[in-house]
Kinemage of the C-alpha trace (Angstrom):
@kinemage 1
@onewidth
@group {chain A} dominant
@subgroup {mainchain}
@vectorlist {calphas} color= white
{ca met a 1} P 9.716 21.949 17.340
{ca ser a 2} L 11.821 18.333 18.525
{ca glu a 3} L 10.221 17.122 15.767
{ca ser a 4} L 11.020 19.338 12.905
{ca asn a 5} L 14.005 18.967 14.473
{ca asn a 6} L 14.473 15.361 13.392
{ca ile a 7} L 13.939 16.452 9.667
{ca ile a 8} L 16.547 18.528 8.962
{ca arg a 9} L 19.612 17.634 7.214
{ca pro a 10} L 22.268 17.411 10.701
{ca glu a 11} L 24.867 19.364 8.222
{ca leu a 12} L 22.287 22.231 7.692
{ca lys a 13} L 21.506 22.567 11.424
{ca ser a 14} L 24.180 24.795 11.775
{ca phe a 15} L 24.426 26.266 8.354
{ca ala a 16} L 25.259 30.323 8.359
{ca pro a 17} L 23.449 32.649 6.329
{ca tyr a 18} L 24.976 35.031 3.573
{ca ser a 19} L 25.911 38.061 5.509
{ca ala a 20} L 24.032 40.731 3.419
{ca his a 21} L 24.492 44.247 3.237
{ca thr a 22} L 22.245 46.496 5.503
{ca ser a 23} L 18.553 47.947 4.340
{ca pro a 24} L 18.561 51.328 4.335
{ca asp a 25} L 14.471 50.698 5.775
{ca thr a 26} L 16.329 49.210 8.817
{ca leu a 27} L 19.084 51.857 9.013
{ca lys a 28} L 16.425 54.426 8.785
{ca glu a 29} L 14.276 52.558 12.082
{ca gln a 30} L 17.255 52.036 14.093
{ca phe a 31} L 18.899 55.899 13.886
{ca gly a 32} L 15.694 58.232 12.886
{ca leu a 33} L 17.279 58.738 9.424
{ca ser a 34} L 15.077 59.604 6.498
{ca ile a 35} L 16.214 57.757 3.218
{ca asp a 36} L 17.460 60.430 1.366
{ca glu a 37} L 19.947 61.244 4.565
{ca ile a 38} L 21.499 57.328 4.080
{ca ile a 39} L 24.859 57.370 1.383
{ca lys a 40} L 24.808 53.641 0.333
{ca leu a 41} L 27.919 52.286 -0.016
{ca asp a 42} L 27.686 48.645 0.961
{ca ala a 43} L 26.798 47.059 -1.946
{ca asn a 44} L 28.236 47.353 -5.466
{ca glu a 45} L 25.267 49.391 -6.819
{ca asn a 46} L 24.951 52.012 -9.413
{ca pro a 47} L 24.374 54.784 -8.010
{ca tyr a 48} L 22.292 56.519 -10.250
{ca gly a 49} L 20.129 53.315 -10.490
{ca cys a 50} L 18.890 52.450 -13.873
{ca leu a 51} L 17.702 54.609 -17.103
{ca pro a 52} L 14.834 56.206 -17.814
{ca glu a 53} L 13.823 53.827 -20.498
{ca val a 54} L 13.291 51.473 -18.031
{ca asn a 55} L 11.370 53.122 -15.862
{ca arg a 56} L 9.107 53.801 -18.883
{ca ala a 57} L 8.888 50.385 -20.529
{ca leu a 58} L 8.279 49.328 -17.427
{ca ser a 59} L 5.291 51.618 -16.358
{ca glu a 60} L 3.953 50.627 -19.659
{ca tyr a 61} L 4.436 47.258 -19.802
{ca lys a 62} L 0.192 45.478 -19.661
{ca ser a 63} L 0.635 42.513 -19.326
{ca phe a 64} L 2.256 41.654 -15.981
{ca gly a 65} L -0.655 39.309 -15.629
{ca val a 66} L 0.442 36.986 -17.832
{ca tyr a 67} L 3.824 34.498 -17.204
{ca pro a 68} L 6.927 35.523 -18.715
{ca asp a 69} L 8.853 33.233 -21.640
{ca ala a 70} L 10.275 30.809 -19.592
{ca gly a 71} L 12.470 29.437 -22.608
{ca gln a 72} L 13.946 33.305 -21.906
{ca gln a 73} L 13.556 33.186 -26.385
{ca glu a 74} L 14.118 37.100 -26.671
{ca leu a 75} L 16.165 37.816 -23.537
{ca arg a 76} L 18.813 35.478 -24.729
{ca asn a 77} L 18.820 36.221 -28.431
{ca ser a 78} L 19.331 40.298 -26.907
{ca leu a 79} L 22.277 38.501 -24.556
{ca ser a 80} L 23.461 37.186 -27.641
{ca lys a 81} L 23.758 40.090 -29.452
{ca tyr a 82} L 25.773 42.242 -26.274
{ca thr a 83} L 27.834 38.911 -25.853
{ca gly a 84} L 28.774 37.776 -29.468
{ca ile a 85} L 28.389 34.162 -27.919
{ca glu a 86} L 25.105 31.768 -29.595
{ca pro a 87} L 22.136 32.114 -27.752
{ca glu a 88} L 21.987 28.630 -27.303
{ca arg a 89} L 24.799 28.817 -24.785
{ca ile a 90} L 22.866 31.501 -22.452
{ca val a 91} L 21.331 30.669 -19.296
{ca ala a 92} L 19.844 33.825 -17.510
{ca gly a 93} L 18.522 33.633 -13.998
{ca ala a 94} L 17.601 35.854 -10.675
{ca gly a 95} L 20.741 36.829 -10.427
{ca ser a 96} L 23.895 35.231 -11.062
{ca asp a 97} L 23.382 33.286 -7.792
{ca gln a 98} L 20.822 31.258 -8.663
{ca leu a 99} L 23.046 29.992 -11.393
{ca ile a 100} L 25.727 28.889 -9.184
{ca asp a 101} L 22.906 27.159 -7.001
{ca leu a 102} L 21.666 25.695 -10.192
{ca leu a 103} L 25.396 24.692 -11.040
{ca met a 104} L 25.718 22.981 -7.671
{ca arg a 105} L 22.707 21.362 -8.275
{ca leu a 106} L 23.649 20.116 -11.515
{ca ile a 107} L 27.188 18.829 -10.771
{ca ile a 108} L 27.832 18.746 -7.143
{ca arg a 109} L 27.164 15.396 -5.737
{ca pro a 110} L 27.725 14.768 -1.100
{ca gly a 111} L 31.366 15.024 -0.981
{ca asp a 112} L 32.520 16.359 -4.111
{ca glu a 113} L 35.295 19.319 -4.319
{ca ile a 114} L 34.976 22.703 -4.975
{ca ile a 115} L 37.856 25.145 -5.072
{ca asn a 116} L 37.507 28.349 -3.660
{ca leu a 117} L 40.412 31.139 -3.256
{ca pro a 118} L 39.345 33.288 -0.529
{ca pro a 119} L 38.988 36.147 0.300
{ca thr a 120} L 36.231 36.353 -2.374
{ca phe a 121} L 32.400 36.115 -3.077
{ca gly a 122} L 30.785 34.568 -0.460
{ca met a 123} L 28.065 32.617 -2.254
{ca tyr a 124} L 30.100 30.413 -3.617
{ca ser a 125} L 31.349 28.603 -0.464
{ca phe a 126} L 27.361 28.731 0.604
{ca tyr a 127} L 25.926 27.151 -2.358
{ca ala a 128} L 28.819 24.100 -2.270
{ca arg a 129} L 27.871 23.621 1.173
{ca leu a 130} L 24.530 23.540 0.557
{ca ala a 131} L 24.694 21.228 -2.203
{ca gly a 132} L 26.946 18.844 0.562
{ca ala a 133} L 30.411 19.329 -1.101
{ca arg a 134} L 33.660 20.095 0.319
{ca thr a 135} L 34.955 23.415 0.005
{ca val a 136} L 38.568 23.653 -0.605
{ca ser a 137} L 40.084 26.941 0.611
{ca val a 138} L 43.232 28.039 -1.598
{ca glu a 139} L 43.994 31.537 -0.238
{ca arg a 140} L 44.988 34.539 -1.965
{ca asp a 141} L 48.378 35.978 -1.196
{ca gly a 142} L 49.294 39.661 0.463
{ca asn a 143} L 48.478 41.252 -2.663
{ca phe a 144} L 45.278 39.482 -2.977
{ca asp a 145} L 46.455 37.204 -5.992
{ca ile a 146} L 45.801 33.647 -6.385
{ca asn a 147} L 48.201 30.779 -5.815
{ca leu a 148} L 48.420 28.881 -9.077
{ca asn a 149} L 51.121 26.464 -7.927
{ca glu a 150} L 49.283 25.987 -4.846
{ca ile a 151} L 45.496 25.389 -6.683
{ca glu a 152} L 46.811 22.701 -8.796
{ca asn a 153} L 48.523 20.728 -6.199
{ca arg a 154} L 44.900 21.269 -4.056
{ca ile a 155} L 42.991 19.198 -7.439
{ca thr a 156} L 41.636 15.750 -6.812
{ca pro a 157} L 39.681 13.430 -8.555
{ca leu a 158} L 36.557 14.923 -6.521
{ca thr a 159} L 37.334 17.891 -8.100
{ca arg a 160} L 34.057 19.325 -10.106
{ca leu a 161} L 34.269 22.981 -10.061
{ca ile a 162} L 36.526 26.410 -9.727
{ca phe a 163} L 35.672 29.881 -8.996
{ca ile a 164} L 37.467 32.732 -10.303
{ca ala a 165} L 35.757 35.982 -9.478
{ca asn a 166} L 38.010 38.516 -12.011
{ca pro a 167} L 37.530 41.222 -10.825
{ca asn a 168} L 37.505 39.854 -7.397
{ca asn a 169} L 35.191 40.734 -5.204
{ca pro a 170} L 36.263 42.228 -2.278
{ca ser a 171} L 39.882 43.262 -3.495
{ca gly a 172} L 39.104 44.227 -7.345
{ca asn a 173} L 42.224 43.077 -8.649
{ca leu a 174} L 42.355 40.833 -11.943
{ca thr a 175} L 43.621 37.457 -12.275
{ca pro a 176} L 45.827 37.510 -15.542
{ca lys a 177} L 44.314 35.351 -18.112
{ca lys a 178} L 47.384 33.086 -18.524
{ca tyr a 179} L 46.535 31.385 -14.686
{ca ile a 180} L 43.229 30.585 -16.052
{ca lys a 181} L 44.037 29.747 -19.648
{ca arg a 182} L 46.299 27.040 -17.611
{ca leu a 183} L 43.762 25.969 -15.271
{ca leu a 184} L 41.463 25.488 -17.982
{ca asp a 185} L 44.031 23.024 -19.655
{ca arg a 186} L 43.904 21.102 -16.753
{ca gly a 187} L 40.117 20.090 -17.952
{ca ile a 188} L 38.130 20.919 -14.841
{ca tyr a 189} L 35.385 23.122 -15.214
{ca ile a 190} L 36.576 26.683 -14.036
{ca val a 191} L 33.774 29.075 -13.490
{ca val a 192} L 34.882 32.803 -14.379
{ca asp a 193} L 32.584 35.038 -12.466
{ca glu a 194} L 32.526 38.639 -14.456
{ca ala a 195} L 30.178 40.011 -12.520
{ca tyr a 196} L 32.011 43.665 -13.165
{ca tyr a 197} L 33.000 43.521 -16.579
{ca glu a 198} L 31.639 46.039 -17.344
{ca phe a 199} L 33.929 48.371 -15.285
{ca ser a 200} L 37.440 46.383 -15.729
{ca arg a 201} L 36.945 45.468 -19.994
{ca glu a 202} L 38.651 42.404 -18.830
{ca thr a 203} L 37.019 39.228 -19.905
{ca val a 204} L 37.627 35.845 -21.615
{ca met a 205} L 34.390 35.608 -23.634
{ca asp a 206} L 35.958 34.864 -26.552
{ca trp a 207} L 37.999 31.306 -25.178
{ca val a 208} L 34.027 30.162 -24.595
{ca glu a 209} L 33.919 27.900 -28.073
{ca asn a 210} L 37.779 26.770 -27.185
{ca tyr a 211} L 37.388 25.226 -24.365
{ca asp a 212} L 34.494 22.854 -23.268
{ca asn a 213} L 35.062 23.374 -19.669
{ca leu a 214} L 34.812 27.128 -19.368
{ca met a 215} L 31.620 28.708 -17.606
{ca ile a 216} L 30.815 32.913 -17.531
{ca leu a 217} L 28.570 34.518 -15.024
{ca arg a 218} L 28.076 38.090 -15.591
{ca ser a 219} L 25.504 40.491 -13.757
{ca phe a 220} L 23.055 42.959 -14.494
{ca ser a 221} L 22.879 44.701 -10.843
{ca lys a 222} L 25.900 46.651 -10.659
{ca trp a 223} L 26.502 48.429 -14.046
{ca ala a 224} L 23.060 48.604 -15.252
{ca gly a 225} L 21.381 49.568 -11.963
{ca leu a 226} L 19.152 46.609 -12.122
{ca ala a 227} L 20.175 45.461 -8.646
{ca gly a 228} L 16.467 44.914 -7.185
{ca leu a 229} L 14.751 43.101 -10.327
{ca arg a 230} L 17.656 39.869 -9.554
{ca val a 231} L 18.736 39.378 -13.097
{ca gly a 232} L 22.161 37.827 -14.428
{ca tyr a 233} L 22.890 35.441 -16.992
{ca gly a 234} L 25.543 32.943 -17.719
{ca val a 235} L 27.547 31.439 -20.937
{ca phe a 236} L 28.076 28.200 -21.033
{ca pro a 237} L 28.930 24.549 -22.825
{ca leu a 238} L 26.017 23.941 -25.106
{ca glu a 239} L 25.623 20.540 -23.083
{ca ile a 240} L 25.832 22.310 -19.640
{ca ala a 241} L 23.290 25.137 -20.852
{ca asp a 242} L 20.583 22.570 -22.199
{ca tyr a 243} L 20.841 20.599 -18.494
{ca leu a 244} L 20.476 24.824 -16.973
{ca met a 245} L 17.773 25.036 -19.208
{ca arg a 246} L 16.225 21.862 -18.193
{ca ile a 247} L 16.458 22.164 -14.443
{ca lys a 248} L 15.857 26.025 -13.642
{ca asp a 249} L 13.368 27.440 -11.944
{ca pro a 250} L 10.182 27.617 -15.575
{ca tyr a 251} L 10.099 31.477 -14.808
{ca ser a 252} L 13.328 32.134 -13.153
{ca val a 253} L 13.936 35.754 -14.789
{ca asn a 254} L 10.495 37.770 -14.446
{ca ala a 255} L 8.617 39.735 -17.091
{ca ala a 256} L 9.940 43.059 -15.155
{ca ala a 257} L 13.600 41.710 -15.406
{ca gln a 258} L 13.175 40.967 -18.857
{ca ile a 259} L 11.802 43.811 -20.087
{ca ala a 260} L 14.903 45.890 -17.674
{ca val a 261} L 17.322 43.774 -19.720
{ca thr a 262} L 16.378 44.633 -23.120
{ca glu a 263} L 15.687 48.282 -22.631
{ca ser a 264} L 19.061 48.032 -21.054
{ca leu a 265} L 21.291 46.831 -23.619
{ca lys a 266} L 19.045 48.807 -26.442
{ca asn a 267} L 20.656 52.117 -24.553
{ca arg a 268} L 24.052 50.775 -23.206
{ca glu a 269} L 25.955 53.353 -25.176
{ca arg a 270} L 24.395 55.520 -22.719
{ca leu a 271} L 24.905 53.029 -19.844
{ca phe a 272} L 28.500 52.917 -20.933
{ca lys a 273} L 28.978 56.514 -20.422
{ca gln a 274} L 27.567 56.419 -17.075
{ca val a 275} L 29.689 53.533 -15.884
{ca gln a 276} L 32.566 55.886 -17.139
{ca ile a 277} L 31.746 58.738 -14.989
{ca ile a 278} L 32.025 55.926 -12.046
{ca leu a 279} L 35.422 54.702 -12.860
{ca ser a 280} L 36.406 59.074 -13.124
{ca glu a 281} L 34.857 58.880 -9.392
{ca arg a 282} L 36.832 55.711 -8.395
{ca gln a 283} L 40.161 57.232 -9.418
{ca arg a 284} L 39.189 60.646 -7.396
{ca leu a 285} L 38.350 58.715 -4.217
{ca tyr a 286} L 41.263 56.571 -4.595
{ca asp a 287} L 43.224 59.200 -4.818
{ca lys a 288} L 41.163 61.196 -1.725
{ca leu a 289} L 41.384 57.768 0.431
{ca arg a 290} L 45.643 57.085 0.087
{ca ala a 291} L 46.100 60.182 0.995
{ca ile a 292} L 44.137 59.919 4.661
{ca asp a 293} L 46.632 58.687 7.267
{ca gly a 294} L 45.784 55.001 8.656
{ca ile a 295} L 44.316 54.068 5.529
{ca val a 296} L 45.655 51.990 2.574
{ca ala a 297} L 43.240 51.958 -0.639
{ca cys a 298} L 43.967 48.678 -3.045
{ca pro a 299} L 43.835 49.626 -6.659
{ca ser a 300} L 41.231 48.437 -8.154
{ca val a 301} L 39.433 48.044 -11.596
{ca ala a 302} L 35.896 47.677 -10.547
{ca asn a 303} L 32.920 49.810 -8.827
{ca tyr a 304} L 34.715 49.318 -5.366
{ca ile a 305} L 37.985 50.345 -3.347
{ca leu a 306} L 39.349 47.771 -0.689
{ca cys a 307} L 40.616 49.694 1.851
{ca ile a 308} L 42.712 48.304 4.895
{ca cys a 309} L 43.011 50.485 8.327
{ca ser a 310} L 46.251 50.334 9.314
{ca lys a 311} L 46.035 52.395 12.465
{ca cys a 312} L 42.525 51.890 13.321
{ca asn a 313} L 39.500 49.497 13.970
{ca ala a 314} L 38.206 48.640 11.162
{ca ser a 315} L 34.518 47.498 12.896
{ca met a 316} L 34.585 51.028 14.532
{ca val a 317} L 35.237 53.043 11.638
{ca val a 318} L 32.405 50.827 9.880
{ca gln a 319} L 30.077 51.682 12.993
{ca glu a 320} L 30.563 55.374 13.214
{ca leu a 321} L 30.367 55.434 9.652
{ca lys a 322} L 26.389 53.797 9.985
{ca asn a 323} L 26.240 56.088 13.207
{ca arg a 324} L 26.175 59.180 10.441
{ca gly a 325} L 23.617 57.263 7.820
{ca ile a 326} L 26.814 56.095 5.295
{ca leu a 327} L 27.101 52.086 4.720
{ca val a 328} L 30.175 50.276 4.020
{ca arg a 329} L 30.721 46.851 4.076
{ca tyr a 330} L 32.394 44.963 6.596
{ca phe a 331} L 33.372 41.199 6.494
{ca asp a 332} L 34.204 39.747 10.173
{ca val a 333} L 35.806 36.912 8.700
{ca pro a 334} L 39.949 36.946 10.083
{ca arg a 335} L 41.827 37.871 6.652
{ca leu a 336} L 39.371 41.089 6.113
{ca arg a 337} L 38.785 42.278 9.536
{ca his a 338} L 40.866 45.130 9.058
{ca cys a 339} L 39.288 45.889 5.741
{ca ile a 340} L 36.490 47.839 4.979
{ca arg a 341} L 34.697 47.753 1.095
{ca ile a 342} L 33.294 51.192 -0.629
{ca ser a 343} L 31.167 51.336 -3.363
{ca ile a 344} L 31.480 53.675 -5.641
{ca gly a 345} L 29.461 56.869 -4.689
{ca lys a 346} L 28.395 59.925 -6.037
{ca pro a 347} L 31.052 62.748 -6.114
{ca glu a 348} L 29.181 64.925 -3.393
{ca gln a 349} L 28.563 61.324 -1.340
{ca asn a 350} L 31.971 60.345 -1.777
{ca asp a 351} L 32.995 63.937 -0.360
{ca ile a 352} L 30.660 63.293 2.864
{ca leu a 353} L 32.265 59.679 3.052
{ca val a 354} L 36.041 60.917 3.087
{ca glu a 355} L 35.389 63.865 5.403
{ca ser a 356} L 33.414 61.485 7.506
{ca ile a 357} L 36.096 58.969 7.554
{ca arg a 358} L 38.936 61.544 8.237
{ca glu a 359} L 36.686 63.371 11.293
{ca ile a 360} L 36.645 59.705 12.631
{ca leu a 361} L 40.392 59.083 12.470
{ca gly a 362} L 40.781 62.700 13.984
{ca glu a 363} L 41.956 64.111 10.800
{ca gly a 364} L 38.730 66.536 10.704
{ca asn a 365} L 38.837 70.154 10.929
């Protein structure tokens, strides 16, 4: 143990893992519940799962014994048709998380800085720290909007990347395009994470050819129900995309994921109808949550709602829900300690959630 301790990078000895969602299998063992009894609303997944065409294509595929296309040619062409961007600018990965990691490996030297806008997606600072970068945090305001003037004040010659989740996770709000444009005009590389684009329909994709410092990330985990296959993609300046293709793992997107993306995009109109069902249910759930005394539901353009527990202990609510087999997200950080994030589930799941919260807070019948 002492010998291995000597070869570990000193700055990583206290490295904290990313706090991921609770596995239903873990809850099943802990509380003696079946998988069917667990209501999973903690990871912003599509509650309806992937399309039947995806399952059918996977079951019929005969070449899982062969490595997938390392150059992602068919996949990049499909994504090009979907985004309207030339395939040479597109790189896919095992989730957009991997692309964040690759960007850090490509651009960051130890001592460089990234600007992060918390509370936001935790993987930006996670990979920055792993790469030896300093994370400069510019806190969002009380409405979870970014502080544009403060961001500009914190830019230094060491600033390499600024990450903007749009819509933001976990708050669900958008950053105005004029703010993004002003930062782009500073010449710093800006990463706009549009993981929830299909829900918000807000994008800066049409700016890609006008800004050689704009990079956009997207995901198939949320809208397309492919979270378990881990596939995301990014749109980058041509030179950056070329370098990313050089340094990525050769088979970073497995054959099953490539098939699933292709089938999802072929049938995307059906997926968009599913997205619309989720958006309608988001409004219904938002209205129900707002009616609970002690719960302040924040407006959202994504497939989740951040709730502030104004008269109760958020950690207690999360634990009580877990005891009932209902998983929601709790972030044990100062700014979010009074908050829970709820993914939009099916109507019957959301009804059980709302009634459970009412009972926990003493409003039940």
